[in-house]
C-alpha positions as CSV (number, residue, x, y, z in Angstrom):
1,X,31.7,-27.4,3.8
2,X,27.9,-28.5,2.6
3,X,27.0,-32.0,3.5
4,X,26.9,-34.5,0.6
5,X,24.0,-36.4,2.0
6,X,21.8,-33.6,3.6
7,X,23.1,-30.3,2.3
8,X,23.5,-28.9,5.7
9,X,26.1,-26.0,5.4
10,X,27.9,-27.0,8.7
11,X,30.3,-30.0,9.6
12,X,33.0,-30.7,12.2
13,X,36.8,-32.1,11.3
14,X,37.1,-35.4,12.7
15,X,40.5,-36.3,11.5
16,X,43.3,-34.7,9.4
17,X,46.2,-35.7,8.1
18,X,48.6,-35.3,4.9
19,X,48.1,-37.4,1.5
20,X,50.9,-39.6,0.8
21,X,52.5,-37.2,-1.8
22,X,52.4,-34.3,1.0
23,X,50.3,-32.0,-1.7
24,X,47.3,-32.5,-0.2
25,X,45.1,-32.6,3.3
26,X,42.7,-35.2,3.9
27,X,39.8,-34.1,6.1
28,X,37.0,-36.6,7.6
29,X,34.2,-34.5,8.2
30,X,30.9,-35.3,10.2
31,X,27.9,-33.5,9.4
32,X,26.4,-31.9,12.3
33,X,22.9,-32.4,11.6
34,X,22.6,-35.9,10.0
35,X,26.0,-37.2,11.4
36,X,27.3,-38.5,7.9
37,X,30.7,-38.6,7.6
38,X,32.6,-37.6,4.3
39,X,36.1,-36.8,3.0
40,X,37.6,-33.6,1.8
41,X,40.7,-32.9,0.2
42,X,42.6,-29.1,0.6
43,X,45.4,-28.6,-1.6
44,X,47.2,-25.0,-2.5
45,X,45.3,-23.1,-5.6
46,X,47.8,-22.4,-8.4
47,X,47.4,-20.0,-11.1
48,X,45.5,-22.1,-14.0
49,X,47.7,-23.9,-16.4
50,X,46.8,-23.3,-19.7
51,X,46.9,-25.8,-22.3
52,X,48.0,-24.5,-26.4
53,X,45.9,-26.4,-28.8
54,X,47.3,-26.7,-32.3
55,X,44.9,-24.2,-33.6
56,X,47.0,-21.6,-31.3
57,X,43.5,-21.8,-29.1
58,X,44.1,-22.0,-25.3
59,X,42.0,-23.5,-22.8
60,X,42.7,-24.5,-18.8
61,X,44.4,-27.6,-18.3
62,X,41.5,-30.2,-17.4
63,X,42.6,-32.9,-15.1
64,X,39.6,-35.1,-15.7
65,X,39.7,-34.9,-19.3
66,X,43.4,-36.2,-19.1
67,X,42.5,-38.8,-16.8
68,X,39.6,-40.2,-19.0
69,X,41.8,-40.5,-22.1
70,X,44.2,-42.6,-19.9
71,X,41.0,-44.6,-19.0
72,X,40.2,-45.2,-22.5
73,X,43.6,-46.2,-23.3
74,X,44.1,-48.6,-20.2
75,X,40.5,-50.2,-20.6
76,X,40.6,-53.6,-19.7
77,X,44.2,-53.7,-18.9
78,X,45.8,-54.5,-15.6
79,X,46.2,-50.7,-14.6
80,X,44.8,-49.5,-11.5
81,X,43.0,-45.8,-11.5
82,X,45.3,-45.0,-8.5
83,X,48.1,-45.5,-11.1
84,X,46.4,-43.0,-13.7
85,X,45.4,-40.6,-11.0
86,X,49.2,-40.6,-9.8
87,X,50.2,-40.0,-13.5
88,X,47.8,-36.9,-13.7
89,X,48.9,-35.8,-10.5
90,X,52.5,-36.0,-11.4
91,X,52.1,-34.2,-14.8
92,X,49.9,-31.6,-13.1
93,X,52.3,-30.7,-10.7
94,X,55.4,-31.1,-13.0
95,X,54.1,-28.1,-14.9
96,X,53.0,-26.2,-12.0
97,X,56.2,-26.7,-10.3
98,X,58.2,-25.0,-13.3
99,X,55.8,-22.0,-13.0
100,X,54.9,-22.4,-16.3
101,X,51.7,-20.4,-17.4
102,X,51.3,-22.2,-20.5
103,X,52.0,-25.7,-22.1
104,X,51.6,-27.0,-25.8
105,X,49.2,-30.1,-26.4
106,X,51.8,-31.4,-28.3
107,X,54.0,-31.3,-25.2
108,X,51.5,-32.7,-22.6
109,X,50.8,-35.5,-25.2
110,X,54.1,-36.4,-25.7
111,X,54.6,-36.4,-21.7
112,X,51.5,-38.8,-21.4
113,X,53.1,-41.1,-24.0
114,X,56.7,-41.1,-22.4
115,X,54.8,-42.1,-18.7
116,X,52.2,-44.6,-20.5
117,X,55.0,-46.5,-22.2
118,X,56.5,-47.5,-19.0
119,X,53.0,-48.6,-17.8
120,X,51.4,-50.7,-20.2
121,X,52.8,-50.9,-23.9
122,X,48.9,-51.7,-25.1
123,X,47.7,-48.6,-23.6
124,X,50.6,-46.8,-25.1
125,X,49.8,-47.5,-28.4
126,X,46.0,-47.0,-27.8
127,X,46.8,-43.5,-26.7
128,X,49.3,-43.0,-29.6
129,X,46.7,-44.0,-31.9
130,X,44.4,-41.2,-31.0
131,X,47.1,-38.7,-30.1
132,X,49.4,-38.9,-33.1
133,X,46.1,-39.6,-35.3
134,X,47.0,-42.8,-36.9
135,X,45.9,-42.3,-40.5
136,X,46.5,-45.8,-42.0
137,X,47.8,-49.2,-40.7
138,X,51.3,-48.5,-41.9
139,X,51.8,-45.8,-39.3
140,X,50.2,-48.3,-36.7
141,X,52.7,-50.7,-37.7
142,X,55.5,-48.5,-37.6
143,X,54.9,-47.2,-33.7
144,X,54.6,-50.9,-33.3
145,X,58.2,-51.8,-34.6
146,X,59.6,-49.0,-32.9
147,X,58.0,-49.7,-29.4
148,X,59.3,-53.3,-30.1
149,X,62.8,-52.3,-31.0
150,X,63.3,-49.9,-27.7
């Protein structure tokens, strides 16, 4: 493993343990050359999950893109980054574990909304307004009324 500090290509593992979800191995490493310590994670590599967009084009599932969208929706809200990362992990693993090779962007977006509704109402409405492409204030109000009724 290449050292992120000096670029040396050799390091030794000083500690190894599973993450809380038991899906990855966390390894503490020490660079042989400069002595710096850093953490790496090892996970099982799965066949790529493809997202089928509205225009029927396909692109690989991008967890960073999903996490960034969630972070924008939760900006200035009392939601931790760890919570959002867990949501992305849960969504990704739920599709990978079904052995699905493709998921529609509509299905993915609805799953994100379902999870956001349990976390933060404001973030839910923010994400919904972009995902569902609210065209006017009436659409926005209808979504708010539905949320308040439930």
